PQR file of N, CA, C, O and H, with PARSE charges and radii, in Angstrom:
ATOM      1  N   MET A   1       3.673 -20.766  11.335 -0.4000 1.5000
ATOM      2  CA  MET A   1       3.219 -19.844  12.327 -0.0000 2.0000
ATOM      3  C   MET A   1       3.596 -18.452  12.024  0.5500 1.7000
ATOM      4  O   MET A   1       4.790 -18.174  11.906 -0.5500 1.4000
ATOM      5  N   ASP A   2       2.665 -17.536  11.886 -0.4000 1.5000
ATOM      6  CA  ASP A   2       2.924 -16.122  11.563 -0.0000 2.0000
ATOM      7  C   ASP A   2       2.994 -15.347  12.928  0.5500 1.7000
ATOM      8  O   ASP A   2       2.091 -15.372  13.764 -0.5500 1.4000
ATOM      9  H   ASP A   2       1.696 -17.762  11.983  0.4000 1.0000
ATOM     10  N   LEU A   3       4.111 -14.691  13.047 -0.4000 1.5000
ATOM     11  CA  LEU A   3       4.218 -13.835  14.252 -0.0000 2.0000
ATOM     12  C   LEU A   3       3.738 -12.470  14.009  0.5500 1.7000
ATOM     13  O   LEU A   3       3.281 -11.809  14.941 -0.5500 1.4000
ATOM     14  H   LEU A   3       4.845 -14.670  12.368  0.4000 1.0000
ATOM     15  N   PHE A   4       3.813 -11.999  12.795 -0.4000 1.5000
ATOM     16  CA  PHE A   4       3.403 -10.670  12.457 -0.0000 2.0000
ATOM     17  C   PHE A   4       2.455 -10.723  11.268  0.5500 1.7000
ATOM     18  O   PHE A   4       2.840 -11.133  10.173 -0.5500 1.4000
ATOM     19  H   PHE A   4       4.185 -12.536  12.037  0.4000 1.0000
ATOM     20  N   ARG A   5       1.270 -10.325  11.482 -0.4000 1.5000
ATOM     21  CA  ARG A   5       0.299 -10.285  10.383 -0.0000 2.0000
ATOM     22  C   ARG A   5      -0.378  -8.914  10.284  0.5500 1.7000
ATOM     23  O   ARG A   5      -1.402  -8.681  10.926 -0.5500 1.4000
ATOM     24  H   ARG A   5       0.957  -9.992  12.372  0.4000 1.0000
ATOM     25  N   PRO A   6       0.200  -7.992   9.469 -0.5600 1.5000
ATOM     26  CA  PRO A   6      -0.320  -6.653   9.362  0.2800 2.0000
ATOM     27  C   PRO A   6      -1.747  -6.685   8.801  0.5500 1.7000
ATOM     28  O   PRO A   6      -2.103  -7.534   7.984 -0.5500 1.4000
ATOM     29  N   ASP A   7      -2.533  -5.740   9.269 -0.4000 1.5000
ATOM     30  CA  ASP A   7      -3.858  -5.511   8.792 -0.0000 2.0000
ATOM     31  C   ASP A   7      -3.776  -4.796   7.455  0.5500 1.7000
ATOM     32  O   ASP A   7      -3.294  -3.664   7.438 -0.5500 1.4000
ATOM     33  H   ASP A   7      -2.244  -5.050   9.933  0.4000 1.0000
ATOM     34  N   PRO A   8      -4.220  -5.380   6.297 -0.5600 1.5000
ATOM     35  CA  PRO A   8      -4.069  -4.671   5.035  0.2800 2.0000
ATOM     36  C   PRO A   8      -4.811  -3.346   4.967  0.5500 1.7000
ATOM     37  O   PRO A   8      -4.290  -2.399   4.377 -0.5500 1.4000
ATOM     38  N   ALA A   9      -5.939  -3.239   5.513 -0.4000 1.5000
ATOM     39  CA  ALA A   9      -6.674  -1.957   5.551 -0.0000 2.0000
ATOM     40  C   ALA A   9      -5.904  -0.953   6.329  0.5500 1.7000
ATOM     41  O   ALA A   9      -5.797   0.188   5.880 -0.5500 1.4000
ATOM     42  H   ALA A   9      -6.363  -4.008   5.992  0.4000 1.0000
ATOM     43  N   LEU A  10      -5.381  -1.271   7.412 -0.4000 1.5000
ATOM     44  CA  LEU A  10      -4.620  -0.398   8.274 -0.0000 2.0000
ATOM     45  C   LEU A  10      -3.285   0.088   7.501  0.5500 1.7000
ATOM     46  O   LEU A  10      -2.946   1.272   7.490 -0.5500 1.4000
ATOM     47  H   LEU A  10      -5.467  -2.198   7.777  0.4000 1.0000
ATOM     48  N   TRP A  11      -2.622  -0.850   6.910 -0.4000 1.5000
ATOM     49  CA  TRP A  11      -1.423  -0.581   6.100 -0.0000 2.0000
ATOM     50  C   TRP A  11      -1.722   0.391   4.969  0.5500 1.7000
ATOM     51  O   TRP A  11      -0.974   1.345   4.755 -0.5500 1.4000
ATOM     52  H   TRP A  11      -2.897  -1.811   6.919  0.4000 1.0000
ATOM     53  N   ARG A  12      -2.828   0.150   4.233 -0.4000 1.5000
ATOM     54  CA  ARG A  12      -3.237   0.932   3.122 -0.0000 2.0000
ATOM     55  C   ARG A  12      -3.540   2.383   3.624  0.5500 1.7000
ATOM     56  O   ARG A  12      -3.057   3.354   3.041 -0.5500 1.4000
ATOM     57  H   ARG A  12      -3.435  -0.625   4.407  0.4000 1.0000
ATOM     58  N   ARG A  13      -4.296   2.501   4.645 -0.4000 1.5000
ATOM     59  CA  ARG A  13      -4.633   3.897   5.215 -0.0000 2.0000
ATOM     60  C   ARG A  13      -3.349   4.649   5.616  0.5500 1.7000
ATOM     61  O   ARG A  13      -3.181   5.831   5.317 -0.5500 1.4000
ATOM     62  H   ARG A  13      -4.689   1.712   5.119  0.4000 1.0000
ATOM     63  N   HIS A  14      -2.455   3.922   6.301 -0.4000 1.5000
ATOM     64  CA  HIS A  14      -1.278   4.585   6.762 -0.0000 2.0000
ATOM     65  C   HIS A  14      -0.353   5.011   5.577  0.5500 1.7000
ATOM     66  O   HIS A  14       0.199   6.111   5.580 -0.5500 1.4000
ATOM     67  H   HIS A  14      -2.591   2.961   6.543  0.4000 1.0000
ATOM     68  N   LEU A  15      -0.202   4.119   4.577 -0.4000 1.5000
ATOM     69  CA  LEU A  15       0.596   4.448   3.386 -0.0000 2.0000
ATOM     70  C   LEU A  15      -0.001   5.631   2.707  0.5500 1.7000
ATOM     71  O   LEU A  15       0.749   6.519   2.302 -0.5500 1.4000
ATOM     72  H   LEU A  15      -0.650   3.226   4.575  0.4000 1.0000
ATOM     73  N   CYS A  16      -1.276   5.713   2.552 -0.4000 1.5000
ATOM     74  CA  CYS A  16      -1.885   6.837   1.849 -0.0000 2.0000
ATOM     75  C   CYS A  16      -1.804   8.112   2.621  0.5500 1.7000
ATOM     76  O   CYS A  16      -1.588   9.180   2.049 -0.5500 1.4000
ATOM     77  H   CYS A  16      -1.885   4.991   2.881  0.4000 1.0000
ATOM     78  N   ASP A  17      -1.980   8.013   3.968 -0.4000 1.5000
ATOM     79  CA  ASP A  17      -1.764   9.183   4.806 -0.0000 2.0000
ATOM     80  C   ASP A  17      -0.383   9.766   4.751  0.5500 1.7000
ATOM     81  O   ASP A  17      -0.182  10.979   4.687 -0.5500 1.4000
ATOM     82  H   ASP A  17      -2.155   7.145   4.432  0.4000 1.0000
ATOM     83  N   VAL A  18       0.559   8.858   4.778 -0.4000 1.5000
ATOM     84  CA  VAL A  18       2.012   9.324   4.806 -0.0000 2.0000
ATOM     85  C   VAL A  18       2.430   9.864   3.498  0.5500 1.7000
ATOM     86  O   VAL A  18       2.974  10.966   3.416 -0.5500 1.4000
ATOM     87  H   VAL A  18       0.396   7.873   4.830  0.4000 1.0000
ATOM     88  N   LEU A  19       2.171   9.060   2.391 -0.4000 1.5000
ATOM     89  CA  LEU A  19       2.615   9.462   1.049 -0.0000 2.0000
ATOM     90  C   LEU A  19       1.734  10.454   0.416  0.5500 1.7000
ATOM     91  O   LEU A  19       2.209  11.355  -0.276 -0.5500 1.4000
ATOM     92  H   LEU A  19       1.729   8.166   2.457  0.4000 1.0000
ATOM     93  N   GLY A  20       0.442  10.329   0.625 -0.4000 1.5000
ATOM     94  CA  GLY A  20      -0.555  11.138  -0.052 -0.0000 2.0000
ATOM     95  C   GLY A  20      -0.723  10.869  -1.469  0.5500 1.7000
ATOM     96  O   GLY A  20      -1.231  11.712  -2.207 -0.5500 1.4000
ATOM     97  H   GLY A  20       0.055   9.597   1.187  0.4000 1.0000
ATOM     98  N   ARG A  21      -0.300   9.672  -1.913 -0.4000 1.5000
ATOM     99  CA  ARG A  21      -0.377   9.248  -3.325 -0.0000 2.0000
ATOM    100  C   ARG A  21      -0.238   7.751  -3.437  0.5500 1.7000
ATOM    101  O   ARG A  21       0.096   7.083  -2.458 -0.5500 1.4000
ATOM    102  H   ARG A  21       0.113   8.987  -1.313  0.4000 1.0000
ATOM    103  N   ASP A  22      -0.487   7.219  -4.600 -0.4000 1.5000
ATOM    104  CA  ASP A  22      -0.187   5.821  -4.861 -0.0000 2.0000
ATOM    105  C   ASP A  22       1.324   5.569  -5.053  0.5500 1.7000
ATOM    106  O   ASP A  22       2.104   6.514  -5.170 -0.5500 1.4000
ATOM    107  H   ASP A  22      -0.758   7.762  -5.394  0.4000 1.0000
ATOM    108  N   LEU A  23       1.712   4.329  -5.081 -0.4000 1.5000
ATOM    109  CA  LEU A  23       3.122   4.012  -5.343 -0.0000 2.0000
ATOM    110  C   LEU A  23       3.495   4.290  -6.728  0.5500 1.7000
ATOM    111  O   LEU A  23       2.699   4.188  -7.661 -0.5500 1.4000
ATOM    112  H   LEU A  23       1.079   3.561  -4.986  0.4000 1.0000
ATOM    113  N   THR A  24       4.873   4.688  -6.863 -0.4000 1.5000
ATOM    114  CA  THR A  24       5.350   4.897  -8.250 -0.0000 2.0000
ATOM    115  C   THR A  24       5.686   3.463  -8.765  0.5500 1.7000
ATOM    116  O   THR A  24       5.619   2.477  -8.030 -0.5500 1.4000
ATOM    117  H   THR A  24       5.520   4.771  -6.105  0.4000 1.0000
ATOM    118  N   GLY A  25       6.051   3.415 -10.080 -0.4000 1.5000
ATOM    119  CA  GLY A  25       6.439   2.131 -10.640 -0.0000 2.0000
ATOM    120  C   GLY A  25       7.645   1.483  -9.927  0.5500 1.7000
ATOM    121  O   GLY A  25       7.659   0.289  -9.629 -0.5500 1.4000
ATOM    122  H   GLY A  25       6.105   4.216 -10.676  0.4000 1.0000
ATOM    123  N   ASP A  26       8.672   2.350  -9.666 -0.4000 1.5000
ATOM    124  CA  ASP A  26       9.848   1.868  -8.979 -0.0000 2.0000
ATOM    125  C   ASP A  26       9.548   1.294  -7.561  0.5500 1.7000
ATOM    126  O   ASP A  26      10.034   0.234  -7.169 -0.5500 1.4000
ATOM    127  H   ASP A  26       8.661   3.320  -9.907  0.4000 1.0000
ATOM    128  N   GLU A  27       8.720   2.065  -6.832 -0.4000 1.5000
ATOM    129  CA  GLU A  27       8.313   1.613  -5.492 -0.0000 2.0000
ATOM    130  C   GLU A  27       7.492   0.328  -5.531  0.5500 1.7000
ATOM    131  O   GLU A  27       7.622  -0.547  -4.676 -0.5500 1.4000
ATOM    132  H   GLU A  27       8.325   2.927  -7.151  0.4000 1.0000
ATOM    133  N   ARG A  28       6.657   0.249  -6.540 -0.4000 1.5000
ATOM    134  CA  ARG A  28       5.826  -1.000  -6.687 -0.0000 2.0000
ATOM    135  C   ARG A  28       6.673  -2.215  -6.974  0.5500 1.7000
ATOM    136  O   ARG A  28       6.408  -3.324  -6.512 -0.5500 1.4000
ATOM    137  H   ARG A  28       6.551   0.960  -7.235  0.4000 1.0000
ATOM    138  N   ARG A  29       7.670  -1.968  -7.730 -0.4000 1.5000
ATOM    139  CA  ARG A  29       8.565  -3.122  -8.102 -0.0000 2.0000
ATOM    140  C   ARG A  29       9.261  -3.775  -6.836  0.5500 1.7000
ATOM    141  O   ARG A  29       9.580  -4.963  -6.825 -0.5500 1.4000
ATOM    142  H   ARG A  29       7.885  -1.067  -8.105  0.4000 1.0000
ATOM    143  N   SER A  30       9.470  -2.933  -5.792 -0.4000 1.5000
ATOM    144  CA  SER A  30      10.078  -3.450  -4.616 -0.0000 2.0000
ATOM    145  C   SER A  30       9.084  -4.089  -3.626  0.5500 1.7000
ATOM    146  O   SER A  30       9.476  -4.535  -2.548 -0.5500 1.4000
ATOM    147  H   SER A  30       9.210  -1.967  -5.801  0.4000 1.0000
ATOM    148  N   MET A  31       7.831  -4.124  -3.995 -0.4000 1.5000
ATOM    149  CA  MET A  31       6.798  -4.673  -3.135 -0.0000 2.0000
ATOM    150  C   MET A  31       6.316  -6.047  -3.661  0.5500 1.7000
ATOM    151  O   MET A  31       6.588  -6.397  -4.809 -0.5500 1.4000
ATOM    152  H   MET A  31       7.513  -3.761  -4.871  0.4000 1.0000
ATOM    153  N   PRO A  32       5.615  -6.808  -2.832 -0.5600 1.5000
ATOM    154  CA  PRO A  32       5.030  -8.089  -3.276  0.2800 2.0000
ATOM    155  C   PRO A  32       4.140  -7.882  -4.519  0.5500 1.7000
ATOM    156  O   PRO A  32       3.429  -6.882  -4.618 -0.5500 1.4000
ATOM    157  N   SER A  33       4.185  -8.791  -5.414 -0.4000 1.5000
ATOM    158  CA  SER A  33       3.389  -8.678  -6.705 -0.0000 2.0000
ATOM    159  C   SER A  33       1.889  -8.754  -6.511  0.5500 1.7000
ATOM    160  O   SER A  33       1.145  -8.449  -7.444 -0.5500 1.4000
ATOM    161  H   SER A  33       4.762  -9.604  -5.332  0.4000 1.0000
ATOM    162  N   GLU A  34       1.406  -9.153  -5.325 -0.4000 1.5000
ATOM    163  CA  GLU A  34      -0.046  -9.282  -5.191 -0.0000 2.0000
ATOM    164  C   GLU A  34      -0.722  -7.997  -4.745  0.5500 1.7000
ATOM    165  O   GLU A  34      -1.903  -8.005  -4.400 -0.5500 1.4000
ATOM    166  H   GLU A  34       2.011  -9.401  -4.568  0.4000 1.0000
ATOM    167  N   LEU A  35      -0.016  -6.944  -4.748 -0.4000 1.5000
ATOM    168  CA  LEU A  35      -0.681  -5.599  -4.414 -0.0000 2.0000
ATOM    169  C   LEU A  35      -1.649  -5.226  -5.470  0.5500 1.7000
ATOM    170  O   LEU A  35      -1.424  -5.461  -6.657 -0.5500 1.4000
ATOM    171  H   LEU A  35       0.944  -6.938  -5.029  0.4000 1.0000
ATOM    172  N   PRO A  36      -2.798  -4.607  -5.015 -0.5600 1.5000
ATOM    173  CA  PRO A  36      -3.750  -4.169  -6.032  0.2800 2.0000
ATOM    174  C   PRO A  36      -3.184  -3.027  -6.865  0.5500 1.7000
ATOM    175  O   PRO A  36      -2.301  -2.295  -6.418 -0.5500 1.4000
ATOM    176  N   GLU A  37      -3.696  -2.886  -8.065 -0.4000 1.5000
ATOM    177  CA  GLU A  37      -3.223  -1.808  -8.948 -0.0000 2.0000
ATOM    178  C   GLU A  37      -3.281  -0.461  -8.346  0.5500 1.7000
ATOM    179  O   GLU A  37      -2.342   0.322  -8.493 -0.5500 1.4000
ATOM    180  H   GLU A  37      -4.414  -3.481  -8.428  0.4000 1.0000
ATOM    181  N   ARG A  38      -4.353  -0.152  -7.666 -0.4000 1.5000
ATOM    182  CA  ARG A  38      -4.561   1.189  -7.024 -0.0000 2.0000
ATOM    183  C   ARG A  38      -4.606   0.909  -5.506  0.5500 1.7000
ATOM    184  O   ARG A  38      -5.398   0.077  -5.063 -0.5500 1.4000
ATOM    185  H   ARG A  38      -5.115  -0.789  -7.546  0.4000 1.0000
ATOM    186  N   ILE A  39      -3.787   1.576  -4.727 -0.4000 1.5000
ATOM    187  CA  ILE A  39      -3.822   1.450  -3.301 -0.0000 2.0000
ATOM    188  C   ILE A  39      -4.679   2.555  -2.624  0.5500 1.7000
ATOM    189  O   ILE A  39      -5.566   2.295  -1.811 -0.5500 1.4000
ATOM    190  H   ILE A  39      -3.143   2.251  -5.087  0.4000 1.0000
ATOM    191  N   CYS A  40      -4.341   3.829  -3.029 -0.4000 1.5000
ATOM    192  CA  CYS A  40      -4.976   5.027  -2.396 -0.0000 2.0000
ATOM    193  C   CYS A  40      -6.184   5.395  -3.249  0.5500 1.7000
ATOM    194  O   CYS A  40      -6.203   5.258  -4.472 -0.5500 1.4000
ATOM    195  H   CYS A  40      -3.621   4.040  -3.690  0.4000 1.0000
ATOM    196  N   PRO A  41      -7.171   5.861  -2.532 -0.5600 1.5000
ATOM    197  CA  PRO A  41      -8.409   6.343  -3.269  0.2800 2.0000
ATOM    198  C   PRO A  41      -8.020   7.651  -3.956  0.5500 1.7000
ATOM    199  O   PRO A  41      -7.147   8.399  -3.517 -0.5500 1.4000
ATOM    200  N   ALA A  42      -8.737   7.875  -5.076 -0.4000 1.5000
ATOM    201  CA  ALA A  42      -8.530   9.197  -5.802 -0.0000 2.0000
ATOM    202  C   ALA A  42      -8.913  10.359  -4.915  0.5500 1.7000
ATOM    203  O   ALA A  42      -9.957  10.336  -4.262 -0.5500 1.4000
ATOM    204  H   ALA A  42      -9.446   7.267  -5.432  0.4000 1.0000
ATOM    205  N   ARG A  43      -8.062  11.381  -4.890 -0.4000 1.5000
ATOM    206  CA  ARG A  43      -8.348  12.577  -4.095 -0.0000 2.0000
ATOM    207  C   ARG A  43      -9.059  13.596  -5.011  0.5500 1.7000
ATOM    208  O   ARG A  43      -8.723  13.769  -6.182 -0.5500 1.4000
ATOM    209  H   ARG A  43      -7.214  11.399  -5.420  0.4000 1.0000
ATOM    210  N   SER A  44     -10.024  14.232  -4.426 -0.4000 1.5000
ATOM    211  CA  SER A  44     -10.821  15.218  -5.152 -0.0000 2.0000
ATOM    212  C   SER A  44     -10.372  16.620  -4.791  0.5500 1.7000
ATOM    213  O   SER A  44     -10.924  17.595  -5.300 -0.5500 1.4000
ATOM    214  H   SER A  44     -10.297  14.091  -3.474  0.4000 1.0000
TER
END
């Protein structure tokens, strides 16, 4: 039974809004391995 299931799209948008960039290598190593290679869309 999952008590907390975050919405991946909402998490992604929030992360990109707060950080304004993708994760660094060090940050990525502390996250689950199933993260996509690119989280935030490229900014123009």
